N, C-alpha and C positions, 0 to 999 in steps of 0.2 A: 748178846742181841745183836750185835751189829750186822749179822747176816739175814735177820729175818727180813720176809717177804710179804708182799701183799695175799692176803687168803684168796686162791681161786675164784670161791664165790662173790666176794668182794669186787674183784675186777671185773667180772663177767655182768655183776648187778651194775656198776657204776657205767659199763659202757653201754647198758640196754639205756641208762638214763641219760647218757649222751646221744643214742642214736635219736632219742625221745625228745630231747632239747635241743639238738639241731635240726629234725626234722619238724617238729609244729611252731619252733619260733625262728626260723628263717628258711629252711628248704622250699616248704609248703606255701611262701609269698608267692612266687614267680608264677604258681598254677592257680593260684586265688586273684591274682591283680585284673585279668580281664573284667570279673564279675564285679570286682571292687570298686575299678574304675568307671564301670556302669552303672553300678548304682548309686554313686558319690557324684555322677555327670562330671569326673574330673579325666582329664587325658591319663594314658600311664605312665607316659614319663614322668609326672608330677608324681603319681603313687609311688614309684621307685626313688624319686627324688627324696619321699617324704623317707622312705626307708634309710636313703644315706645318710639324712639329717639324724635319723635316729640313732644309727650305727654310729656315728661320730661322738653324741651325746654318751653312749653306753661306754666307748672307749674310753671316754673321758674320766666317766667312773670307773672304771678299771683298777687303779692304783688305789683307790679306797676301799673296796668290794674286797683287793687283795690285802691290805692290811686287816680289815676284819676277819678274814680267813686265819690270818696269823694270830690275831688275838682272841677269838672264840673258837675259833677250831672250824674247819673248812665243811665237816660234817653238818655243824649247825648249821652255818652261814646256809649251804646248800639246800637244807631242809626249807628254811625262811625263802632261799629261794624260787623253790618249786612251787610255793603257797602263791608268791608275789607272780609269777609266771601264769599262773592259773587264774588269777586275776585279773593280769592285762589282758590274757585272750577273752576272755569274759568279757572286758570292757571294751575290746575291737569288736567281739558282736553286737555289743550293745549302744555302740558309739549310732548318735541319729546322724551324724553329719561330718565335715570335713575336717574341722576343727579337734572335735571331739577324737575322730579317730586316730588322726594324728598323735595327739597326746597319749592317747592308749598304747599307739604303735612305740611312741619315747616309754613309755612304762614297761612295755615287753621287752624293748633290748636294755632297758636298765636291768630286769631281773634276769635277762639272759649271761651279766657281767659276774652273778650270784651260782650259775648252774652247770655253765661249759666250761668249755677246757681249762683255763684258768684256774675256774675252784676246782675241777676234780685232779687237777696234777698235784695243787695243793694237796688234797685229802690223800693222793698216792703217797708223797712225801711222807705227812704226817702217821700213814698208819705202816708204811712199807719202807721205813729206814734206807737202809744203804742198798737195798734190792731194787729201788724206787726206779731209777732209769729205765731198766728193761720194763717196768710193770708199764712205765709211761708209753712205751712203744708198743705194747700188747693193748694197751687203753685203744689208741689212734689206729689201731690196725681194726679192731671191730666196731670203733663208731665211725670209720671211712665208709660204713655201708648206709648211713645216714639216708644220702641221698637216691641212693639205690632204691631204697625199701621206701622213702617217704615220697619224692614223687608220682611215683605208680599210686600209693596208700591216697595220696591227698587227692589224684586226679579219680580214683574210682570213689571214694566216697562224694567228690563233688557232683558226680552223676544223679545223686540221689538227693544231696543235700543243699541248703545255698552255704555261700562261703561265711555268713555267721554260722551256720550250725554246725557248720565244719569245726570253727574257730571252739566252740563249745564242748564239741567231741573231744578236742585237742586238751581243751582246757580239762575236760573230767580225768584223762590219761593220765597227768602231769599229777593230777592229786592223788589218783587211786594207783599209781604204780611209782612215780618218782619220790615222791614226797614220803612213804614209809620206807622207801631204799635208803636214802637220804640221811633219814631220823637214824635207822639200823648205823650206818658208816658212822655218823656222830659219834654213837655209842663206843664202835670200833676204834675212832681214832681219840677218845679219851682215855682209853686202856692202854693204847700205844706210846702216847704221848708219856708217860709216865717211865718211860726207859728213853726218852729222849735226848739226855746227856749222855746216854751209853752211845749213840750210834751218829750223832751229830758232827763229830770226828771222823767218822766212817764215810761220809758221804763225798765223790770227788772224785776224779780220773786221775791219772799219773801225773804228777807233779801237784796234785792237791788243789786248793782255792788259789783266789788270787792274793798277791799280798797286799795289805792294807795301801800303802804307798798307791799302789796301779790300781784300787778299784774305782776310783771315778772315770779314770779315761777308760778303761777298760768295758766298765759300764756304759757310757755313755757310746763306744763304738758297736758295743752288742745292740744297743736301741736303733744305733743308724743302719746296723744290717738289716736288722728284721722290719724297720721301716722302709729300706729299698724292694725288699721281698714284699713286702705286702703291695706297695706301689705295683710291682711287675705284675704282680700275681693278677691282682685287682681288675687294672686297665686293659691284661690281656683275655682275660677269663668272663668280663661283661659283655666284650665285644669280639668274641673268640669266632660265632659264626658269621656275623658280616663282615669281619675281617678275611675270612677263607674265600668267603664269594667274591669280595672286593678284588682279592690277587687272583682271582680267576678259576677259583676250585669249581666251581658252579656247588650242584648235588652233593659232589661227593667230599664237598669239605664238611657239609652236616653230618655224614657218615664216620670222616676222618673222626671228628670231635667226641665221638662216645669212644675213645680210645684214654681221654684223658682218665674217667673214673678207676678205669682196672689199673692204669700204669700209677695212680696215686695210691693205690693200695697194693701194689706189687712192690713198690719202693719201700714200704712199712713193712712185709711181708721177708722181703730180701735183707732189709736192718735188725730184723729182729732173728731172723737165721744165722747172721755171718757179720753184723756190726760191732757186735759186743765187745770186739778188741779196739776197735777207735775210736780214739777219743772225739766228743764231739764240739768239739770246735773245729775236726778235720771234716765232722759231717757236716758242721754250718756251710764250711768251703766248698765243698761238695754240690748241696744244695742250691746255692746260691750261684754256683757254675751253670748248671742246670739248666736253669733260666734263662742267659742269654744266648747261652749255646744253644738252646732250642731255638729261638727267636732266627738268631742266625742261619740255622738249616733252614728253615723256611723261605728267608731272604733272600740266601743264595741260592737256593733251586726252584723259586715260585716261577711258574704254576704248577712243580711236580709235583703228584700226588704221595709217593716216594716220601719225596722232603717235608710234606706234611705230615705223614704221619710220622715220621721222627720228631718233626717240632714237636707236635699233641705225648709224643712217649716224654722226650726227654724233659718237657714241660710239666708233665704228671708225676715223674720220678721228683723234680726238684721242690713242686708241692707239698708231695708225701714226706721228704725228708725235713721241708719247713715247717712243719705242723708237729713233727716229733722234737726237732732241736728247741722250739719254741718253749717246750716245757724241759728239757735235761741238760742246756747250756746254762742256763742261768743256775741250778744244781750244781754243775760242774764248777762254774766260776765260783763261785760266793757260798756256796754250802748251802744246809738246810736254814739256817737261820736267817727269817724276814725274806723267806722264798716265795710265798705270797703277793708281797708288798713290789718286790720285785717283776715277778709275773705278772701283774697287775699293770706295769709300769711297759714291760714289753707286748701287753695287748692292745694298751692306749696308743703304742707308737704303730704298731702295725694297723690299728682300725682307722686311725687318723689318717694314715697314707691311702687307706685302702678307699676310705671316704670321698678323696681328693682324686684318685686316679680314673676312674673313669672320665670323670667330665675334663682333666686335662688333657688325657688320651683322644676325646672327641676333638675338643680345641685344636689339637694340633693336627690331626688330620684333616680337619676342616682348614688349617691355613697353610699348611707345608704338603698335606699328602698322605696316602697310606705307609708307603714303605718307608719314606725321610722319617715319619712319626715312630716308627717301628726300630729304626735302626735306632733313633735316639732313647727309646724304651731300654735296648740290650745296654747299649753305655749308662745309662742308669745303673741297670742291674749290674752292671761291672765296678760300681762303688760298693756295693753288697759286701761283692767278693773279696775287696780292699781291705773293709772294714773288719771281716771276720780274719784275715790272714794276720793284719795288724796285731789281731788279739794274738794268735801264735808267737810273732816276733815276742810281745812283751814279756807271754810266758818264759817264753824259750832266754829271752836276756835274765829273767829273775833266778832262773836254775843255773846257767852259764857262773853267774856270781855265788850262786852258795855256797858251792866247795871250796872256792879263795874266801869268801868269810867265814867256814869253818877252820879252815888254815890258819888265817888268822888269829882266830879264837883261842885255837890249841896253842 
């Protein structure tokens, strides 16, 4: 059973729940914010600030959600999460004022820890065994269309419905579609778990999981690398359109930024077709390199439109790879055991840095200017390259010593 893979129906169904989850719990927010701010008599930046605080709380809870996925099964956890997400959306829709809305928003982001990528990746590992890495890549490709679908869908619904009614519709979608799919996946994962001992040793790439003596420092390096990626991605994506304008690109900057989504999906497609031979640690290095490289291309050529196009494409490719290795790298380095808990810590590291990044970049731009701030962000991004490269060096040192140890034993 070591070559078992996730059934295609299960993968597509899980992908559908990820599109709905990200679409209803995250991407719809930016479309509805103006109406929310108007009705609550609250500046839009404060509404976005409430989202950032909620994301931070959700990130802090992610390790606990991961441990529960390990203990009770990701399918069960996601079934509970679907019900919780629907309840949180209803609470947002019914919130009479600012305080109750923020509390409902926090609840929504707590629920997201049970239904989005982290939980979905654990479900794939629990169902799919040794083929899980490739299935994770497929899932990120499917879920990559969440913003493409839900930005226009949310806008279209909001033409006829209030923001509160839109949230009620989204709550119904989570209950009607996501909850039964996750319940079905719970049954699949329980059957697959009977064969867990046969496949646990089969997961991992060349070189196998990290040696016991190296696990703590490799784990911290991995968290540091993902935290850096989260910081760079969040700081730039939130400010991307204003940044291109500030760098003199004018209206062309808005057009150029639309290439980000297709580039992100393209990187996942390229990796799905050609990335199977490459270790996930190397994919992590490549993804981390593309982010500061994109910023350097922008800054070195500004205000060139061609340079801005190169920046957005490189940044989108790096973002796409980052979402993949966020699920596959912990699996390659540490194997199947306690995978959910480790993935929860990855999510926490990313969301913590992502919540702080937009504010940090805004303060830097106000203090030292746009271009120096972007160069500083690129320099921070280099730390991610160093962290993932250090993991490669540690693993190579272990492999170099193993033949010596075997010779001595003989």
